[in-house]
C-alpha positions as CSV (number, residue, x, y, z in Angstrom):
1,M,14.1,133.3,107.3
2,K,14.1,129.7,106.8
3,I,17.3,127.8,106.7
4,P,17.9,125.2,104.2
5,N,18.0,121.9,105.6
6,S,21.7,120.9,104.2
7,V,22.5,124.1,106.4
8,A,20.4,123.1,109.1
9,L,21.2,119.6,109.6
10,D,25.3,121.1,110.1
11,F,24.0,122.4,113.6
12,H,21.8,119.2,114.4
13,P,23.8,118.3,117.9
14,I,23.3,114.5,116.2
15,F,24.8,115.2,113.1
16,I,27.6,116.5,115.1
17,T,28.1,113.5,117.4
18,L,27.5,111.4,114.3
19,N,30.7,113.6,112.5
20,Q,32.7,113.0,115.6
21,L,32.0,109.3,115.2
22,I,33.2,109.4,111.6
23,G,36.4,111.6,112.3
24,K,37.3,109.0,115.1
25,I,36.6,105.9,112.3
26,Y,38.8,108.0,109.5
27,R,41.3,108.4,112.2
28,G,41.6,104.5,112.5
29,V,41.6,104.4,109.0
30,T,44.2,106.6,108.6
31,L,46.5,104.1,110.7
32,M,47.3,103.0,106.8
33,T,49.6,100.6,106.3
34,V,52.4,101.8,103.5
35,K,53.2,97.9,102.7
36,K,51.7,94.9,103.4
37,G,53.2,91.1,103.6
38,P,52.0,88.0,102.6
39,K,48.1,87.3,104.2
40,R,45.9,84.9,103.3
41,Q,42.3,85.6,102.8
42,N,40.6,87.1,105.8
43,E,44.1,86.7,107.9
44,A,44.5,89.7,109.7
45,A,48.5,90.8,110.2
46,K,50.2,89.7,113.1
47,V,53.0,91.9,113.0
48,G,52.9,95.2,113.3
49,I,56.2,97.0,111.6
50,V,56.6,100.8,112.4
51,M,59.0,103.3,111.2
52,G,59.5,106.8,112.4
53,S,60.5,107.9,108.9
54,D,59.9,106.8,105.2
55,S,63.9,107.1,105.2
56,D,63.8,104.2,107.4
57,L,62.4,101.9,105.0
58,D,65.3,100.4,103.8
59,I,66.2,99.0,106.7
60,M,63.0,98.1,108.1
61,Q,62.9,96.0,105.0
62,E,64.8,93.6,106.3
63,A,62.5,92.8,109.2
64,A,59.9,92.4,106.6
65,A,61.7,90.4,104.5
66,V,62.1,87.7,107.5
67,L,58.2,87.8,108.1
68,K,57.5,87.1,104.6
69,K,60.1,84.4,104.5
70,F,58.2,82.5,107.3
71,Q,54.7,83.4,106.0
72,I,53.7,85.5,108.7
73,P,50.9,88.4,107.8
74,Y,52.5,91.9,108.5
75,E,51.3,95.5,108.5
76,M,54.1,98.9,107.7
77,T,53.4,102.3,108.4
78,V,55.1,105.3,109.6
79,A,54.7,107.0,113.3
80,S,57.0,109.4,114.6
81,A,57.1,109.7,118.4
82,H,57.7,113.2,118.3
83,R,56.4,114.7,115.0
84,S,53.0,112.5,115.6
85,P,52.9,111.3,119.2
86,Q,48.9,110.8,118.6
87,R,49.2,108.9,115.5
88,A,52.0,106.5,117.3
89,G,49.6,106.0,120.7
90,D,46.9,105.2,118.6
91,F,48.4,102.8,116.6
92,A,49.9,101.1,119.7
93,A,46.6,101.6,121.6
94,S,44.5,99.9,118.9
95,A,46.8,96.8,118.4
96,L,45.9,94.2,120.3
97,K,42.2,94.7,119.3
98,R,43.4,94.6,115.5
99,G,44.8,91.0,116.0
100,L,48.7,92.1,116.1
101,Q,51.0,89.7,118.5
102,V,54.2,91.6,118.0
103,I,55.2,95.0,117.3
104,I,58.6,96.1,115.6
105,A,59.3,99.8,115.8
106,G,62.2,101.2,113.9
107,A,63.9,104.7,114.7
108,G,66.7,106.6,114.5
109,H,68.4,110.0,116.4
110,A,66.5,110.3,119.8
111,A,64.4,107.2,119.2
112,H,61.8,107.3,121.7
113,L,59.6,105.8,119.1
114,A,59.8,102.0,120.2
115,G,59.1,103.4,123.8
116,V,56.1,105.3,123.0
117,L,54.3,102.2,121.2
118,A,55.4,100.1,124.7
119,A,53.7,102.4,127.1
120,H,50.3,102.1,124.9
121,T,50.2,98.4,124.8
122,T,50.8,95.4,126.4
123,L,52.0,93.3,123.4
124,P,56.0,92.7,123.3
125,V,57.7,95.7,121.0
126,I,61.0,95.0,119.9
127,G,63.2,98.3,119.0
128,V,65.9,98.5,116.0
129,P,67.6,101.6,116.2
130,I,68.7,103.1,113.1
131,D,72.0,104.8,112.0
132,S,70.2,108.0,110.7
133,S,72.2,110.4,112.6
134,C,76.1,111.8,112.9
135,L,76.6,109.5,115.9
136,Q,76.2,106.6,113.7
137,G,72.7,105.2,115.4
138,L,74.5,104.9,119.0
139,D,72.0,107.9,120.1
140,A,69.4,105.9,118.9
141,L,70.4,102.7,120.6
142,L,70.9,104.6,124.1
143,A,67.4,106.5,123.3
144,T,65.8,102.6,122.5
145,V,67.5,100.3,125.4
146,Q,67.5,102.5,127.7
147,M,64.0,102.0,129.4
148,P,62.6,102.7,132.9
149,P,61.5,99.5,134.6
150,G,57.8,98.3,133.6
151,I,57.9,99.3,130.3
152,P,60.8,97.4,128.6
153,V,61.5,97.4,124.5
154,A,63.6,94.3,123.1
155,T,66.1,96.1,122.0
156,M,68.4,94.8,118.4
157,A,71.6,95.6,117.1
158,I,71.8,98.8,115.0
159,G,70.5,99.0,111.8
160,K,69.7,96.3,109.0
161,P,70.9,93.2,111.2
162,G,68.9,94.6,114.0
163,A,66.1,94.6,112.1
164,R,66.9,91.4,110.6
165,N,66.8,90.0,113.9
166,A,63.6,91.8,114.7
167,G,62.0,89.9,112.0
168,I,63.3,86.4,113.5
169,L,62.5,87.1,117.4
170,A,58.9,88.4,116.5
171,A,58.6,84.7,114.4
172,Q,60.2,83.2,117.5
173,I,57.4,85.1,120.1
174,I,54.4,84.2,118.0
175,A,56.1,80.4,117.4
176,V,55.9,79.6,121.1
177,S,51.7,79.0,120.1
178,E,51.7,77.8,116.9
179,A,53.8,74.3,116.2
180,Q,54.0,74.8,112.3
181,L,55.7,78.0,112.8
182,A,57.9,76.3,115.1
183,E,59.5,73.7,112.8
184,K,59.9,76.6,110.5
185,L,62.1,78.2,112.4
186,E,64.0,75.2,113.6
187,K,64.7,74.4,109.9
188,F,65.7,77.9,109.5
189,K,68.5,77.2,112.2
190,Q,69.4,73.8,110.8
191,E,70.1,75.3,107.7
192,M,72.2,78.0,108.5
193,A,74.1,75.4,110.8
194,R,74.6,73.9,107.2
195,Q,76.0,76.6,105.7
196,V,78.6,77.3,108.2
197,E,79.4,73.9,108.2
198,K,79.9,73.9,104.3
199,K,82.0,77.3,104.6
200,A,83.8,75.7,107.2
201,K,84.9,73.1,104.9
202,K,85.8,75.4,102.2
203,I,88.2,77.8,104.3
204,E,89.9,74.0,106.0
205,S,90.7,72.8,102.3
206,L,92.8,75.9,101.1
């Protein structure tokens, strides 16, 4: 019985190898961003924001807002250290080749996401503990900050303040080699100081 070409191809070694290659490419593509920041034409993301669950988006948008303010292109996605460890590992392992310079990872409960990402890359990883459990983020803080020697994670404060600082720290890391960004950060700090002076005068006049 003659096997139709369309069926025979399925069993051809070359076709199988091609299928495997396409599968790898597809898995890489599925490390899709759920949201992207400002990006000039042909400019790759410099910061990767990863969260353990889409329920963390409200908090991690604080980091994204800072990156937008400084016009730093970023990508944002979901990957769980426990529910999708392969996805998390693939994201971190491919980050450097994709042009990322910093990774920001936010997670709650037993928050091992930042540590898992740090284990798969030499890029700096910033951890944001999220207060999504009955322990109000203390569990996430300890899980993120208590890394073993050799796998550092720059751990921020719990919740939105930490996410905002993560964005600022990412900008400061990138600004080491970008004078224009460093100038923006300097103006940002000067503006904060001016706001404090303004508030101080208001209080002192009461």
